N, CA, C and O atoms as CSV, one atom per row, in Angstrom:
chain,resi,resn,atom,element,x,y,z
A,1,MET,N,N,0.698,-1.101,-0.094
A,1,MET,CA,C,-0.046,0.032,0.042
A,1,MET,C,C,0.872,1.258,0.004
A,1,MET,O,O,0.519,2.222,-0.675
A,2,LYS,N,N,2.028,1.292,0.687
A,2,LYS,CA,C,2.812,2.360,0.828
A,2,LYS,C,C,3.461,2.627,-0.551
A,2,LYS,O,O,3.649,3.790,-0.906
A,3,THR,N,N,3.814,1.568,-1.352
A,3,THR,CA,C,4.431,1.612,-2.615
A,3,THR,C,C,3.263,2.425,-3.556
A,3,THR,O,O,3.575,3.449,-4.164
A,4,LEU,N,N,2.048,1.925,-3.604
A,4,LEU,CA,C,0.909,2.463,-4.353
A,4,LEU,C,C,0.804,3.937,-4.117
A,4,LEU,O,O,0.748,4.696,-5.085
A,5,LEU,N,N,0.772,4.397,-2.869
A,5,LEU,CA,C,0.625,5.761,-2.347
A,5,LEU,C,C,1.894,6.559,-2.827
A,5,LEU,O,O,1.743,7.735,-3.155
A,6,ALA,N,N,3.088,5.998,-2.881
A,6,ALA,CA,C,4.306,6.777,-3.228
A,6,ALA,C,C,4.194,7.043,-4.745
A,6,ALA,O,O,4.534,8.115,-5.245
A,7,LEU,N,N,3.666,5.936,-5.491
A,7,LEU,CA,C,3.658,6.094,-6.855
A,7,LEU,C,C,2.484,7.105,-7.392
A,7,LEU,O,O,2.629,7.836,-8.372
A,8,ILE,N,N,1.404,7.036,-6.664
A,8,ILE,CA,C,0.411,8.121,-6.948
A,8,ILE,C,C,1.006,9.625,-6.703
A,8,ILE,O,O,0.864,10.556,-7.496
A,9,LEU,N,N,1.755,9.691,-5.355
A,9,LEU,CA,C,2.188,11.074,-5.118
A,9,LEU,C,C,3.218,11.293,-6.274
A,9,LEU,O,O,3.073,12.386,-6.822
A,10,ALA,N,N,4.098,10.612,-6.714
A,10,ALA,CA,C,5.146,10.796,-7.662
A,10,ALA,C,C,4.459,11.322,-8.852
A,10,ALA,O,O,4.886,12.298,-9.469
A,11,ALA,N,N,3.247,10.587,-9.221
A,11,ALA,CA,C,2.746,11.004,-10.581
A,11,ALA,C,C,2.202,12.296,-10.501
A,11,ALA,O,O,2.495,13.188,-11.297
A,12,LEU,N,N,1.291,12.448,-9.411
A,12,LEU,CA,C,0.886,13.879,-9.247
A,12,LEU,C,C,1.794,15.010,-9.198
A,12,LEU,O,O,1.542,16.060,-9.790
A,13,SER,N,N,2.945,14.807,-8.441
A,13,SER,CA,C,4.182,15.787,-8.268
A,13,SER,C,C,4.656,15.973,-9.792
A,13,SER,O,O,4.804,17.100,-10.264
A,14,LEU,N,N,4.868,14.885,-10.480
A,14,LEU,CA,C,5.556,15.035,-11.858
A,14,LEU,C,C,4.578,15.708,-12.829
A,14,LEU,O,O,4.984,16.476,-13.701
A,15,HIS,N,N,3.219,15.391,-12.657
A,15,HIS,CA,C,2.292,16.079,-13.607
A,15,HIS,C,C,2.367,17.560,-13.337
A,15,HIS,O,O,2.241,18.372,-14.254
A,16,ALA,N,N,2.585,17.943,-12.003
A,16,ALA,CA,C,2.485,19.333,-11.719
A,16,ALA,C,C,3.821,19.990,-12.295
A,16,ALA,O,O,3.764,21.135,-12.745
A,17,VAL,N,N,5.051,19.265,-12.287
A,17,VAL,CA,C,6.154,19.818,-13.009
A,17,VAL,C,C,6.107,20.038,-14.300
A,17,VAL,O,O,6.702,20.987,-14.811
A,18,ALA,N,N,5.387,19.176,-14.984
A,18,ALA,CA,C,5.259,19.298,-16.549
A,18,ALA,C,C,4.225,20.301,-16.807
A,18,ALA,O,O,4.334,20.896,-17.879
A,19,ASP,N,N,3.240,20.614,-16.047
A,19,ASP,CA,C,2.177,21.549,-16.433
A,19,ASP,C,C,2.355,22.950,-15.791
A,19,ASP,O,O,1.653,23.880,-16.186
A,20,ASP,N,N,3.278,23.124,-14.810
A,20,ASP,CA,C,3.379,24.335,-14.166
A,20,ASP,C,C,4.811,24.931,-14.045
A,20,ASP,O,O,5.607,24.436,-13.248
A,21,SER,N,N,5.124,25.929,-14.783
A,21,SER,CA,C,6.470,26.464,-14.633
A,21,SER,C,C,6.697,27.442,-13.342
A,21,SER,O,O,7.785,27.938,-13.052
A,22,ASP,N,N,5.586,27.614,-12.681
A,22,ASP,CA,C,5.814,28.471,-11.511
A,22,ASP,C,C,5.757,27.943,-10.220
A,22,ASP,O,O,5.365,28.496,-9.193
A,23,LEU,N,N,6.329,26.449,-10.434
A,23,LEU,CA,C,6.686,25.820,-9.132
A,23,LEU,C,C,7.724,26.423,-8.408
A,23,LEU,O,O,8.577,27.179,-8.874
A,24,THR,N,N,7.601,26.022,-7.157
A,24,THR,CA,C,8.850,26.726,-6.083
A,24,THR,C,C,10.097,25.723,-6.313
A,24,THR,O,O,9.958,24.580,-6.748
A,25,PRO,N,N,11.141,26.215,-6.017
A,25,PRO,CA,C,12.359,25.297,-5.905
A,25,PRO,C,C,11.999,24.071,-4.925
A,25,PRO,O,O,12.396,22.957,-5.269
A,26,LEU,N,N,11.341,24.191,-3.841
A,26,LEU,CA,C,11.050,23.185,-3.061
A,26,LEU,C,C,10.225,22.123,-3.685
A,26,LEU,O,O,10.499,20.929,-3.570
A,27,GLN,N,N,9.099,22.629,-4.421
A,27,GLN,CA,C,8.277,21.608,-5.054
A,27,GLN,C,C,9.024,20.901,-6.225
A,27,GLN,O,O,8.745,19.739,-6.518
A,28,ILE,N,N,9.859,21.527,-6.810
A,28,ILE,CA,C,10.731,20.844,-7.997
A,28,ILE,C,C,11.604,19.784,-7.276
A,28,ILE,O,O,11.580,18.640,-7.729
A,29,VAL,N,N,12.371,20.060,-6.196
A,29,VAL,CA,C,13.141,19.083,-5.658
A,29,VAL,C,C,12.277,17.978,-5.068
A,29,VAL,O,O,12.690,16.819,-5.103
A,30,ASN,N,N,11.122,18.270,-4.538
A,30,ASN,CA,C,10.329,17.201,-4.082
A,30,ASN,C,C,9.785,16.273,-5.108
A,30,ASN,O,O,9.539,15.092,-4.864
A,31,ALA,N,N,9.607,16.832,-6.249
A,31,ALA,CA,C,9.228,16.087,-7.554
A,31,ALA,C,C,10.226,15.097,-7.803
A,31,ALA,O,O,9.950,13.922,-8.046
A,32,ARG,N,N,11.504,15.608,-7.737
A,32,ARG,CA,C,12.835,14.931,-7.972
A,32,ARG,C,C,12.830,13.765,-7.063
A,32,ARG,O,O,13.031,12.642,-7.527
A,33,MET,N,N,12.602,13.958,-5.721
A,33,MET,CA,C,12.580,12.823,-4.683
A,33,MET,C,C,11.442,11.779,-5.003
A,33,MET,O,O,11.644,10.571,-4.880
A,34,ALA,N,N,10.276,12.285,-5.404
A,34,ALA,CA,C,9.173,11.417,-5.627
A,34,ALA,C,C,9.710,10.466,-6.830
A,34,ALA,O,O,9.714,9.250,-6.634
A,35,ALA,N,N,10.136,10.959,-7.998
A,35,ALA,CA,C,10.580,10.277,-9.113
A,35,ALA,C,C,11.794,9.203,-8.832
A,35,ALA,O,O,11.899,8.097,-9.361
A,36,TYR,N,N,12.613,9.749,-7.948
A,36,TYR,CA,C,13.672,8.760,-7.310
A,36,TYR,C,C,13.235,7.572,-6.719
A,36,TYR,O,O,13.732,6.479,-6.992
A,37,ASN,N,N,12.127,7.777,-5.746
A,37,ASN,CA,C,11.585,6.768,-5.148
A,37,ASN,C,C,10.668,5.747,-5.972
A,37,ASN,O,O,10.461,4.562,-5.712
A,38,ALA,N,N,10.209,6.454,-6.952
A,38,ALA,CA,C,9.323,5.629,-7.824
A,38,ALA,C,C,10.104,4.916,-8.997
A,38,ALA,O,O,9.575,4.150,-9.802
A,39,HIS,N,N,11.494,5.290,-8.979
A,39,HIS,CA,C,12.235,4.655,-10.081
A,39,HIS,C,C,12.035,4.853,-11.354
A,39,HIS,O,O,12.337,4.046,-12.232
A,40,ASP,N,N,11.440,6.093,-11.551
A,40,ASP,CA,C,11.005,6.773,-12.868
A,40,ASP,C,C,12.105,7.536,-13.428
A,40,ASP,O,O,12.204,8.731,-13.150
A,41,ILE,N,N,13.015,6.910,-14.259
A,41,ILE,CA,C,14.038,7.600,-14.994
A,41,ILE,C,C,13.721,8.927,-15.672
A,41,ILE,O,O,14.373,9.957,-15.499
A,42,ASP,N,N,12.664,8.804,-16.455
A,42,ASP,CA,C,12.367,9.914,-17.320
A,42,ASP,C,C,11.799,11.044,-16.467
A,42,ASP,O,O,12.137,12.199,-16.727
A,43,ALA,N,N,10.988,10.795,-15.502
A,43,ALA,CA,C,10.594,11.821,-14.710
A,43,ALA,C,C,11.713,12.533,-13.802
A,43,ALA,O,O,11.783,13.738,-13.559
A,44,PHE,N,N,12.534,11.561,-13.377
A,44,PHE,CA,C,13.745,12.134,-12.579
A,44,PHE,C,C,14.496,13.028,-13.275
A,44,PHE,O,O,14.818,14.102,-12.765
A,45,LEU,N,N,14.847,12.686,-14.491
A,45,LEU,CA,C,15.569,13.546,-15.497
A,45,LEU,C,C,14.880,14.877,-15.820
A,45,LEU,O,O,15.547,15.886,-16.048
A,46,ALA,N,N,13.497,14.872,-15.838
A,46,ALA,CA,C,12.746,15.966,-16.400
A,46,ALA,C,C,12.887,17.212,-15.462
A,46,ALA,O,O,12.632,18.342,-15.877
A,47,VAL,N,N,13.272,16.981,-14.278
A,47,VAL,CA,C,13.550,18.212,-13.377
A,47,VAL,C,C,14.861,18.853,-13.435
A,47,VAL,O,O,15.052,19.906,-12.826
A,48,TYR,N,N,15.789,18.288,-14.132
A,48,TYR,CA,C,17.165,18.741,-14.235
A,48,TYR,C,C,17.417,19.607,-15.472
A,48,TYR,O,O,16.816,19.256,-16.487
A,49,SER,N,N,18.160,20.615,-15.544
A,49,SER,CA,C,18.586,21.350,-16.691
A,49,SER,C,C,19.461,20.419,-17.629
A,49,SER,O,O,19.993,19.416,-17.155
A,50,GLU,N,N,19.589,20.721,-18.814
A,50,GLU,CA,C,20.501,19.892,-19.894
A,50,GLU,C,C,21.765,19.992,-19.483
A,50,GLU,O,O,22.456,19.072,-19.921
A,51,ASP,N,N,22.467,20.937,-18.651
A,51,ASP,CA,C,23.805,20.877,-18.307
A,51,ASP,C,C,23.969,20.968,-16.951
A,51,ASP,O,O,24.678,21.805,-16.392
A,52,ILE,N,N,23.185,19.933,-16.302
A,52,ILE,CA,C,23.234,19.775,-14.806
A,52,ILE,C,C,24.727,19.361,-14.406
A,52,ILE,O,O,25.389,18.585,-15.094
A,53,GLN,N,N,25.136,19.878,-13.376
A,53,GLN,CA,C,26.496,19.440,-12.882
A,53,GLN,C,C,26.203,19.085,-11.394
A,53,GLN,O,O,25.473,19.698,-10.616
A,54,ILE,N,N,26.939,17.950,-11.171
A,54,ILE,CA,C,26.833,17.413,-9.635
A,54,ILE,C,C,28.129,17.474,-9.050
A,54,ILE,O,O,29.108,17.100,-9.695
A,55,TYR,N,N,28.238,17.953,-7.775
A,55,TYR,CA,C,29.572,18.168,-6.975
A,55,TYR,C,C,29.603,17.620,-5.857
A,55,TYR,O,O,28.523,17.512,-5.277
A,56,THR,N,N,30.810,17.110,-5.206
A,56,THR,CA,C,30.977,16.906,-3.926
A,56,THR,C,C,31.323,18.239,-3.330
A,56,THR,O,O,32.224,18.933,-3.802
A,57,TYR,N,N,30.558,18.617,-2.224
A,57,TYR,CA,C,30.740,20.076,-1.688
A,57,TYR,C,C,32.136,20.276,-1.443
A,57,TYR,O,O,32.790,19.399,-0.880
A,58,PRO,N,N,32.716,21.492,-1.865
A,58,PRO,CA,C,31.809,22.636,-2.459
A,58,PRO,C,C,31.934,22.588,-3.894
A,58,PRO,O,O,30.998,23.010,-4.574
A,59,ASN,N,N,33.124,22.059,-4.520
A,59,ASN,CA,C,33.137,22.220,-5.950
A,59,ASN,C,C,33.894,21.232,-6.671
A,59,ASN,O,O,34.513,21.525,-7.694
A,60,ILE,N,N,33.872,20.029,-6.162
A,60,ILE,CA,C,34.647,18.921,-6.884
A,60,ILE,C,C,33.618,18.251,-7.835
A,60,ILE,O,O,32.757,17.552,-7.301
A,61,ALA,N,N,33.613,18.371,-9.042
A,61,ALA,CA,C,32.700,17.973,-10.052
A,61,ALA,C,C,32.748,16.507,-10.042
A,61,ALA,O,O,33.821,15.906,-10.091
A,62,LEU,N,N,31.494,15.855,-9.973
A,62,LEU,CA,C,31.253,14.259,-10.263
A,62,LEU,C,C,30.991,13.967,-11.508
A,62,LEU,O,O,29.809,13.963,-11.852
A,63,GLY,N,N,31.824,13.718,-12.283
A,63,GLY,CA,C,31.696,13.358,-13.642
A,63,GLY,C,C,31.495,14.536,-14.438
A,63,GLY,O,O,31.857,15.642,-14.038
A,64,THR,N,N,30.793,14.304,-15.828
A,64,THR,CA,C,30.595,15.266,-16.662
A,64,THR,C,C,29.294,16.032,-16.490
A,64,THR,O,O,28.403,15.538,-15.799
A,65,LYS,N,N,29.129,17.246,-17.099
A,65,LYS,CA,C,27.783,17.824,-17.124
A,65,LYS,C,C,26.837,17.149,-17.900
A,65,LYS,O,O,27.208,16.495,-18.875
A,66,GLY,N,N,25.473,17.240,-17.537
A,66,GLY,CA,C,24.589,16.864,-18.547
A,66,GLY,C,C,23.569,15.584,-17.949
A,66,GLY,O,O,23.882,14.783,-17.068
A,67,LYS,N,N,22.368,15.638,-18.637
A,67,LYS,CA,C,21.471,14.458,-18.186
A,67,LYS,C,C,21.980,13.148,-18.679
A,67,LYS,O,O,21.701,12.167,-17.990
A,68,ALA,N,N,22.665,12.978,-19.734
A,68,ALA,CA,C,23.223,11.736,-20.221
A,68,ALA,C,C,24.082,11.159,-19.192
A,68,ALA,O,O,24.043,9.935,-19.071
A,69,HIS,N,N,24.915,11.890,-18.366
A,69,HIS,CA,C,25.697,11.450,-17.409
A,69,HIS,C,C,24.786,10.939,-16.245
A,69,HIS,O,O,24.959,9.854,-15.691
A,70,LEU,N,N,23.888,11.750,-15.959
A,70,LEU,CA,C,22.932,11.089,-14.737
A,70,LEU,C,C,22.147,9.897,-15.309
A,70,LEU,O,O,21.890,8.994,-14.512
A,71,ARG,N,N,21.788,9.786,-16.411
A,71,ARG,CA,C,20.951,8.749,-16.871
A,71,ARG,C,C,21.864,7.498,-16.784
A,71,ARG,O,O,21.342,6.435,-16.445
A,72,GLY,N,N,23.234,7.548,-17.073
A,72,GLY,CA,C,24.169,6.630,-16.862
A,72,GLY,C,C,24.441,5.967,-15.561
A,72,GLY,O,O,24.736,4.780,-15.420
A,73,ILE,N,N,24.310,6.857,-14.622
A,73,ILE,CA,C,24.361,6.641,-13.267
A,73,ILE,C,C,23.227,5.951,-12.635
A,73,ILE,O,O,23.367,4.906,-11.999
A,74,PHE,N,N,21.979,6.610,-12.837
A,74,PHE,CA,C,20.804,6.234,-12.014
A,74,PHE,C,C,19.772,5.330,-12.903
A,74,PHE,O,O,18.764,4.833,-12.401
A,75,GLU,N,N,20.067,5.199,-14.036
A,75,GLU,CA,C,19.114,4.321,-14.846
A,75,GLU,C,C,19.299,2.760,-14.275
A,75,GLU,O,O,18.358,2.063,-13.895
A,76,PRO,N,N,20.642,2.372,-14.291
A,76,PRO,CA,C,20.813,0.947,-13.678
A,76,PRO,C,C,20.365,0.803,-12.155
A,76,PRO,O,O,19.846,-0.244,-11.767
A,77,LEU,N,N,20.558,1.772,-11.393
A,77,LEU,CA,C,20.136,1.762,-10.090
A,77,LEU,C,C,18.601,1.705,-10.072
A,77,LEU,O,O,18.060,0.929,-9.284
A,78,PHE,N,N,17.923,2.412,-10.820
A,78,PHE,CA,C,16.359,2.436,-10.863
A,78,PHE,C,C,15.916,1.213,-11.250
A,78,PHE,O,O,14.996,0.671,-10.637
A,79,ASP,N,N,16.530,0.618,-12.336
A,79,ASP,CA,C,16.134,-0.838,-12.862
A,79,ASP,C,C,16.390,-1.977,-11.885
A,79,ASP,O,O,15.740,-3.017,-11.994
A,80,GLU,N,N,17.314,-1.825,-10.929
A,80,GLU,CA,C,17.522,-2.662,-9.745
A,80,GLU,C,C,16.493,-2.577,-8.702
A,80,GLU,O,O,16.349,-3.473,-7.870
A,81,GLY,N,N,15.705,-1.412,-8.737
A,81,GLY,CA,C,14.748,-1.038,-7.685
A,81,GLY,C,C,15.185,-1.218,-6.282
A,81,GLY,O,O,14.411,-1.622,-5.415
A,82,GLN,N,N,16.405,-0.924,-6.060
A,82,GLN,CA,C,16.934,-1.153,-4.669
A,82,GLN,C,C,17.396,0.331,-3.965
A,82,GLN,O,O,18.052,0.361,-2.924
A,83,VAL,N,N,16.962,1.536,-4.676
A,83,VAL,CA,C,17.183,2.721,-4.020
A,83,VAL,C,C,16.205,3.399,-3.478
A,83,VAL,O,O,15.080,3.207,-3.938
A,84,ASN,N,N,16.362,4.263,-2.477
A,84,ASN,CA,C,15.283,4.926,-1.868
A,84,ASN,C,C,15.860,6.068,-1.339
A,84,ASN,O,O,17.060,5.992,-1.073
A,85,VAL,N,N,15.225,7.212,-1.103
A,85,VAL,CA,C,15.653,8.400,-0.414
A,85,VAL,C,C,14.741,8.784,0.600
A,85,VAL,O,O,13.548,8.743,0.300
A,86,GLU,N,N,15.089,9.180,1.838
A,86,GLU,CA,C,14.177,9.459,2.768
A,86,GLU,C,C,14.785,11.110,3.116
A,86,GLU,O,O,15.973,11.416,3.208
A,87,ILE,N,N,13.685,11.965,3.259
A,87,ILE,CA,C,14.110,13.443,3.677
A,87,ILE,C,C,13.767,13.482,4.967
A,87,ILE,O,O,12.653,13.100,5.326
A,88,HIS,N,N,14.746,13.982,5.883
A,88,HIS,CA,C,14.509,14.293,7.257
A,88,HIS,C,C,14.189,15.620,7.561
A,88,HIS,O,O,13.343,15.872,8.419
A,89,GLN,N,N,14.865,16.619,6.856
A,89,GLN,CA,C,14.690,18.172,6.825
A,89,GLN,C,C,14.903,18.894,5.584
A,89,GLN,O,O,15.739,18.614,4.725
A,90,GLN,N,N,14.199,19.698,5.574
A,90,GLN,CA,C,14.309,20.723,4.481
A,90,GLN,C,C,14.293,22.116,4.857
A,90,GLN,O,O,13.502,22.563,5.687
A,91,ILE,N,N,15.287,22.906,4.167
A,91,ILE,CA,C,15.067,24.392,4.238
A,91,ILE,C,C,15.239,24.992,2.820
A,91,ILE,O,O,15.731,24.334,1.904
A,92,THR,N,N,14.810,26.272,2.678
A,92,THR,CA,C,15.026,26.826,1.394
A,92,THR,C,C,15.463,28.272,1.665
A,92,THR,O,O,15.085,28.878,2.668
A,93,GLN,N,N,16.285,28.811,0.725
A,93,GLN,CA,C,16.631,30.135,0.594
A,93,GLN,C,C,16.760,30.469,-0.747
A,93,GLN,O,O,17.724,30.071,-1.401
A,94,GLY,N,N,15.760,31.258,-1.286
A,94,GLY,CA,C,15.819,31.810,-2.643
A,94,GLY,C,C,15.668,30.551,-3.588
A,94,GLY,O,O,14.682,29.814,-3.551
A,95,ASN,N,N,16.780,30.373,-4.466
A,95,ASN,CA,C,16.708,29.386,-5.471
A,95,ASN,C,C,17.231,28.059,-4.962
A,95,ASN,O,O,17.346,27.099,-5.724
A,96,TYR,N,N,17.529,28.002,-3.750
A,96,TYR,CA,C,18.335,26.776,-3.182
A,96,TYR,C,C,17.400,26.072,-2.241
A,96,TYR,O,O,16.607,26.644,-1.493
A,97,VAL,N,N,17.571,24.761,-2.352
A,97,VAL,CA,C,16.880,23.778,-1.184
A,97,VAL,C,C,17.894,22.977,-0.678
A,97,VAL,O,O,18.692,22.382,-1.403
A,98,ILE,N,N,17.900,22.932,0.617
A,98,ILE,CA,C,18.936,22.055,1.322
A,98,ILE,C,C,18.158,20.984,2.156
A,98,ILE,O,O,17.326,21.191,3.039
A,99,ASN,N,N,18.645,19.725,1.647
A,99,ASN,CA,C,17.852,18.667,2.299
A,99,ASN,C,C,18.939,17.969,3.339
A,99,ASN,O,O,20.144,18.023,3.097
A,100,HIS,N,N,18.479,17.393,4.368
A,100,HIS,CA,C,19.146,16.408,5.033
A,100,HIS,C,C,18.466,15.065,4.623
A,100,HIS,O,O,17.241,14.999,4.732
A,101,GLU,N,N,19.113,14.068,4.195
A,101,GLU,CA,C,18.686,12.840,3.470
A,101,GLU,C,C,19.286,11.718,3.856
A,101,GLU,O,O,20.428,11.730,4.314
A,102,THR,N,N,18.570,10.619,3.709
A,102,THR,CA,C,19.208,9.208,3.792
A,102,THR,C,C,19.064,8.449,2.590
A,102,THR,O,O,17.943,8.047,2.281
A,103,VAL,N,N,20.103,8.190,1.840
A,103,VAL,CA,C,19.941,7.324,0.660
A,103,VAL,C,C,20.162,5.955,1.043
A,103,VAL,O,O,21.197,5.593,1.601
A,104,SER,N,N,19.087,5.090,0.719
A,104,SER,CA,C,19.470,3.555,0.843
A,104,SER,C,C,19.624,2.845,-0.322
A,104,SER,O,O,18.750,2.890,-1.188
A,105,PHE,N,N,20.675,2.163,-0.460
A,105,PHE,CA,C,20.849,1.200,-1.700
A,105,PHE,C,C,21.667,-0.017,-1.055
A,105,PHE,O,O,22.600,0.070,-0.258
A,106,ALA,N,N,21.089,-1.174,-1.596
A,106,ALA,CA,C,21.411,-2.575,-1.328
A,106,ALA,C,C,21.776,-2.821,0.102
A,106,ALA,O,O,22.796,-3.426,0.431
A,107,GLY,N,N,20.875,-2.312,0.962
A,107,GLY,CA,C,20.908,-2.445,2.396
A,107,GLY,C,C,21.898,-1.614,3.244
A,107,GLY,O,O,22.201,-1.848,4.414
A,108,LYS,N,N,22.425,-0.448,2.345
A,108,LYS,CA,C,23.458,0.348,3.121
A,108,LYS,C,C,22.796,1.684,3.152
A,108,LYS,O,O,22.307,2.108,2.105
A,109,ASP,N,N,22.727,2.410,4.279
A,109,ASP,CA,C,22.248,3.824,4.360
A,109,ASP,C,C,23.422,4.717,4.460
A,109,ASP,O,O,24.347,4.524,5.249
A,110,THR,N,N,23.338,5.830,3.520
A,110,THR,CA,C,24.176,6.938,3.647
A,110,THR,C,C,23.498,8.249,3.757
A,110,THR,O,O,22.598,8.620,3.004
A,111,LYS,N,N,23.963,8.888,4.691
A,111,LYS,CA,C,23.456,10.321,4.972
A,111,LYS,C,C,24.143,11.445,4.230
A,111,LYS,O,O,25.354,11.508,4.023
A,112,TYR,N,N,23.189,12.366,3.835
A,112,TYR,CA,C,23.718,13.497,3.018
A,112,TYR,C,C,23.087,14.697,3.411
A,112,TYR,O,O,21.936,14.749,3.846
A,113,VAL,N,N,23.920,15.759,3.240
A,113,VAL,CA,C,23.192,17.065,3.201
A,113,VAL,C,C,23.287,17.424,1.554
A,113,VAL,O,O,24.369,17.329,0.975
A,114,SER,N,N,22.322,17.755,0.998
A,114,SER,CA,C,22.242,17.906,-0.301
A,114,SER,C,C,21.763,19.344,-0.760
A,114,SER,O,O,20.688,19.728,-0.299
A,115,ILE,N,N,22.382,20.090,-1.532
A,115,ILE,CA,C,22.126,21.542,-1.801
A,115,ILE,C,C,21.858,21.493,-3.291
A,115,ILE,O,O,22.680,21.221,-4.165
A,116,TYR,N,N,20.443,21.832,-3.459
A,116,TYR,CA,C,19.954,21.887,-4.839
A,116,TYR,C,C,19.757,23.326,-5.319
A,116,TYR,O,O,19.128,24.121,-4.620
A,117,GLU,N,N,20.288,23.680,-6.508
A,117,GLU,CA,C,20.155,24.991,-6.937
A,117,GLU,C,C,19.148,24.913,-7.965
A,117,GLU,O,O,19.296,24.048,-8.829
A,118,VAL,N,N,18.039,25.759,-8.017
A,118,VAL,CA,C,16.989,25.621,-9.045
A,118,VAL,C,C,16.901,27.035,-9.852
A,118,VAL,O,O,16.895,28.073,-9.189
A,119,LYS,N,N,16.843,27.082,-11.100
A,119,LYS,CA,C,16.730,28.191,-11.906
A,119,LYS,C,C,15.840,27.876,-13.006
A,119,LYS,O,O,15.928,26.834,-13.655
A,120,ASP,N,N,14.908,28.863,-13.227
A,120,ASP,CA,C,13.888,28.675,-14.297
A,120,ASP,C,C,13.147,27.343,-14.337
A,120,ASP,O,O,12.792,26.804,-15.385
A,121,GLY,N,N,12.941,26.850,-13.106
A,121,GLY,CA,C,12.095,25.629,-12.905
A,121,GLY,C,C,12.697,24.426,-13.037
A,121,GLY,O,O,12.018,23.399,-13.024
A,122,LEU,N,N,14.139,24.396,-13.190
A,122,LEU,CA,C,14.955,23.254,-13.163
A,122,LEU,C,C,16.166,23.206,-12.354
A,122,LEU,O,O,16.829,24.232,-12.205
A,123,ILE,N,N,16.516,22.090,-11.811
A,123,ILE,CA,C,17.802,21.823,-11.006
A,123,ILE,C,C,18.954,22.002,-11.946
A,123,ILE,O,O,19.087,21.358,-12.987
A,124,VAL,N,N,19.787,22.931,-11.503
A,124,VAL,CA,C,20.997,23.332,-12.325
A,124,VAL,C,C,22.220,22.949,-11.729
A,124,VAL,O,O,23.255,22.855,-12.388
A,125,SER,N,N,22.150,22.705,-10.417
A,125,SER,CA,C,23.467,22.036,-9.824
A,125,SER,C,C,23.007,21.380,-8.345
A,125,SER,O,O,22.016,21.720,-7.699
A,126,VAL,N,N,23.846,20.502,-8.035
A,126,VAL,CA,C,23.621,19.753,-6.729
A,126,VAL,C,C,24.942,19.547,-6.186
A,126,VAL,O,O,25.856,19.131,-6.897
A,127,GLN,N,N,25.106,19.844,-4.833
A,127,GLN,CA,C,26.325,19.767,-4.059
A,127,GLN,C,C,25.935,18.647,-2.868
A,127,GLN,O,O,25.050,18.844,-2.036
A,128,PHE,N,N,26.643,17.610,-2.933
A,128,PHE,CA,C,26.521,16.706,-1.872
A,128,PHE,C,C,27.611,16.701,-0.799
A,128,PHE,O,O,28.796,16.612,-1.120
A,129,VAL,N,N,27.218,16.795,0.466
A,129,VAL,CA,C,27.957,16.702,1.694
A,129,VAL,C,C,27.790,15.336,2.177
A,129,VAL,O,O,26.678,15.043,2.616
A,130,ARG,N,N,28.660,14.496,2.170
A,130,ARG,CA,C,28.521,13.131,2.696
A,130,ARG,C,C,29.051,12.872,4.058
A,130,ARG,O,O,29.882,13.596,4.608
A,131,GLU,N,N,28.522,11.793,4.577
A,131,GLU,CA,C,29.057,11.383,5.985
A,131,GLU,C,C,30.448,11.309,6.003
A,131,GLU,O,O,31.036,10.997,7.039
C-alpha cells in the first residue's frame, strides 16, 4: 500500500512539474525525490537542466555535465529497484533547497546534506556533503 501511495504522489508531483512553470524550488526538488523513489528515470531527469552538474561539496565535479551522465548513473540503479531516499529536513533560501537525506542502496544507508540550486524551474546544480 505504501508503494502504491508513493507512486500516486510521484505521478501527481511530476504532472505538476510538466504543467506548471511557476513551481517553487522546493516543489521541484520534491518532485525529484518522488521520481527517485518511484524509480522513474524519465520523470527524474525531467526536473534537471540539460547541463546539470553534480558536485561533492563545495566544488569537486562528479563526472561530466548533463542529463546523459545522470542517466548512466541512475538508470541501472532504478532498474534494480533497490534505491530509496528519505528526507529528514528541508530548508529553502531563494533558489536553493537544502535537504538532510538518507539514501538507501542494497541494504546500506548513507546520510547526505544535499544542496539543490533551481533556476527557471529546473535543477541546475547539486552539491553533496556526505557522512
